[in-house]
N, C-alpha and C positions, 0 to 999 in steps of 0.2 A: 981622082976627079972630084970636084966639089959638087955637093948636093944642096946648096943654099937656094934662096929665093931666086926665081927666074930661071932655075935650072931646066934642063930639057924635059923633066918628068913632072913638074908641078909649078912651074913659074906662071906669071901672069899670062903668058901666051899659050898656056896649055888648055885645050878645050875640055878636059875631063873634070876639073875641080877648080872651084874658085879659091882665091888666096886665103879665105876664112874657114875653109873646111866644109862648106855647105854643099850638099850633093846637087848637081845640075842635071840637065837632060842627059839621058843615057843614049848615046848614038847607036848603041848595039842592042837595045831592047831588053836589057837586063834589069830594068827598074821594077820594084815590087808593086802589085795591084792594090787599089784602095778597097779592101775587103769590107769595111763598114758601110761604104756607099753602096756597094753591090747588095749587101744584106737588106739595106733599107728599101732599095728598089724592088727586090724580090717580095718583100713583105707587102709592099703597096700593091703589087700585081695580084697577090693572093687575096688581099682584101677586096679588090674590085671584082675578081672572079666569084668570090663567095656571095657578094651582094647581088651579082647578076643571077646566080642560081636561086637565091631566095626569092628574088623578084619574079623569076620565071615560074617557080612553084606556086606562088600566090596567084599569079595570073591563071595558071592551069586549073588550080582548085576552084577559082571563081568561075571559070568557063564550064567546068563539069557541073557545078552547082546550078548554074544558069540553065544548062541542058536538062538536068533532072527536074528543076522547077517547071520548065516549059512542058516537059512530058506529063508531069502531074496535072498541070493546068489543062493540058489537052485532054487527058483522060477524064478529068472532072467535067469538062465541057461535053465530052462524048456521053458520059453518064447522064448529064442533064438533058441532053438531046434524047437519049433513050427513055428517060423518065417522062419527058414531055410527050414523046411519041406513044409510049405505052398508055399514058394517062388520057391524052386528048386526040392523038392523030389516028390510032388504030380504030378500025370499025368495031362497034359494039357487038358482043357475041349474040347469036340468036336466042331468043327467049325460049326456055324449055317449058313444057306443059307442067303445070302444078299438079300436086297429088290430088287436088280436088277435082281436076279435070277427068281423071280416070273413074269409070263407074265402079261403085263399091257394091259388094254382094249384100243382099238383104236377107235377114233371117226372121222367121216368124217368132214372135215372143211367146207363142203357145207351144208347149212341148207336145210332140206327137204322142198319140195314144199307143200304149203297148199292144202287141198283137194278142188276140184272144187266146186264153189258155184252153186247150182241148178238153182238159178234165172238167172245166166249168160246165161244159155242155152235156157231160154224161153224169153229172152229180145231182141233177134235179130234173124231174119230168117237165118242169116249166120251160127249160131250155132244150131238152133232148126231144126234138120233134121229128127226127129222121125216121123213116119207116122201119119197123122192127118185126122180124118174124124168123122162123127157122131157116128160111132161104137166105135172108140177108145176113144172119149170123154165121151160117154154115153153108155157103154156096158150093156148087159143083158136086161131082160124084166121087172125088178123091181128095185126099189131104196129103200134100207133099211137104216134108220137113227135112231138108238136106237131101241125103240119098235114101230116105225112108218114105215109102208110099203106103198110105192107109186107105182102105176102101170105106166109103161112107155107107152105113146101114140105114136104119129107120130114124126118122125125126118126128117130133111132136111138140105141140104148144098147148098149154092149159092154164086157165085162170084159177083152177083148184090146186093151189100150191101144195097142200097136204097130200093130195093123191100122187104127186110125183116124188114123194120122199119116203124114206124108211124110218121106222122107229120114231124117236122123239123129234126128229127134224121137222116133220110135217106141222106139228103144233107150234114149233118155234117160228117157222116161216109165217104161219097164219097170225100169230100173236104180234109180229112186227110189221104187219101190213103188206105182205107180199102180194103183188099185183098179178104176176104170172110166172110160169116156169117154162123155159124152152129147152128141149133135150135133143141130143143127137148121139149116135153110136158109130165108132170107127173100129175096124179090126184088121189084124195082120198076123198071119202064121199062128193061128190058134189062140191069140191074145185079143181081147176086146176091151173097149173102154167106153163108158157112157159119160157125157158131160151134160150137166144141167145148170142153166143160168136162171137164177131167181131175180126178178126185177122189182124194185121198190120205188116209191115216189121220191125219196130223199136219200142222200148218202148216209146220213146219221142212222136211218133205219137199217140200211144194209150192213153198216159196221156193227150194230148191235146184234143183228141176226148171225153174223159171222162169229162174233165172240161167244155166242150162246150155242153154236151148232154142235149137235151130237148125231151119232149114227151117220147117215149119209143119204145121197140121192138114190132113187131106185133105178137099177139098170134097165135099159130099153132093148128088147130083142126085136127080131124081124129083119126082113130083107137079107136073108142069108145068115143071120147071126142067131144062134140058139139062145135060150135063156141061160144067163150066167150071173155069178155073184149074188146068189140068193142063199139064204140060210139052208144048210149050215156051212156053206163055203166061206173061206177066209179070203178077202180081197183087200186091195190097197185103196184107201179113201183119202182124198185131199180137199181142203176148202180154202178159197181165197176170194178177194174182192177188189174192185176198182170202181170208184164213183158210186152210183146207186145200184150196181150189179154185184151179186155174190155168185160165184161159179164153183161147182162141185164136180169132182171126178170120182168114178169108181171103176177100177180096172182089175182084170183077172183072166183066168183061163176059161175058154169056152167049154172045156172038158169038165169043169167043176173042180179041178185040183186046187188045193189051197196054195195061196201065194206066200212065199218066204222072202226074206231079205236078199237071198242069193238070186232071185229071179229078175235079173237086170232087164230083160225084154219087157216085162210088165211095167217096171218103173219108167223105162224109156218111153213106152207107148203113152202112159198116163201123163208124163211131163210134156211130150210133144203136143198132145191134144189141149192141155191146159195152157201152154204157151200160145198156141194158135187162137184159142178163145180170148185170151188177154189182148192179143193184137187186134182181133176183130172189134172188140168193144172200144178199145182206144182209138181205132180207126174211125169209128162213128164220131167221136169227139173231135178228131182232127179235121175230118171233112166238114163238119158244121162250123168249126172255128174258121176255117179257110173261107167258107162261103160268107160268113159274117164280116170278115176283114175286107173282102172285095165288093161287098154290097154297097150301092150308092147311098149317100147319107139321106136321111129322110127330110 
């Protein structure tokens, strides 16, 4: 069989191929796709999609910025309103009283006088005007000191100071201007003590008499107390002073027995009576100082 031009497989009447070898339409779908065209179309679609996303992002960012700006403006306006309200629209606070409205304490520019010193009143006869006697110095029938009770015996007062003293003491009292001597005796359980208070015009005289004192006050018997502490008996003698007063004690046994340092009862009796006498004299000063402090001004 001949395969020349016009043959049953490729001649001019064949639908599958033109006579010049150029491919024609494929009636069976076996023709190859145009890949370059497809790639260009895909790239174009991708570019459009990307521009749309960028444009949407810009719009969203602008919208958020506008919202934030609006909120800030609103807040600022609110603050302005609050400031205006605080400054001008709120009612003014009530006026508080000033410090000058409260009353202020006033003080005197003059310092108050100090209270009188009791010792001042018993240091000179000029101030010491309270009544003075054996009864004012030694009141009552007994003397109680703690749990010890002493019976009071005889009392006496004399302006002859030398007569109330023993030995050199009489002349010493007289030389220093003694005005009077007041004496009292107390006793307990066979022990007796006589206290004698010598009174002077001024404290300086009393201090000088105390410094010069020798021997002692004369014991005072009577009212149940026998004579005691006279020579040759040995007794305990003590001298002290306060203000214009010098007080002496002489203590011993009513039996006449000599006193030794081991006789504690004699020492205790003498100390109790001396302490009581001091309190009585100081009490005079305290009473007069109190009266002066409460007296109305002249």
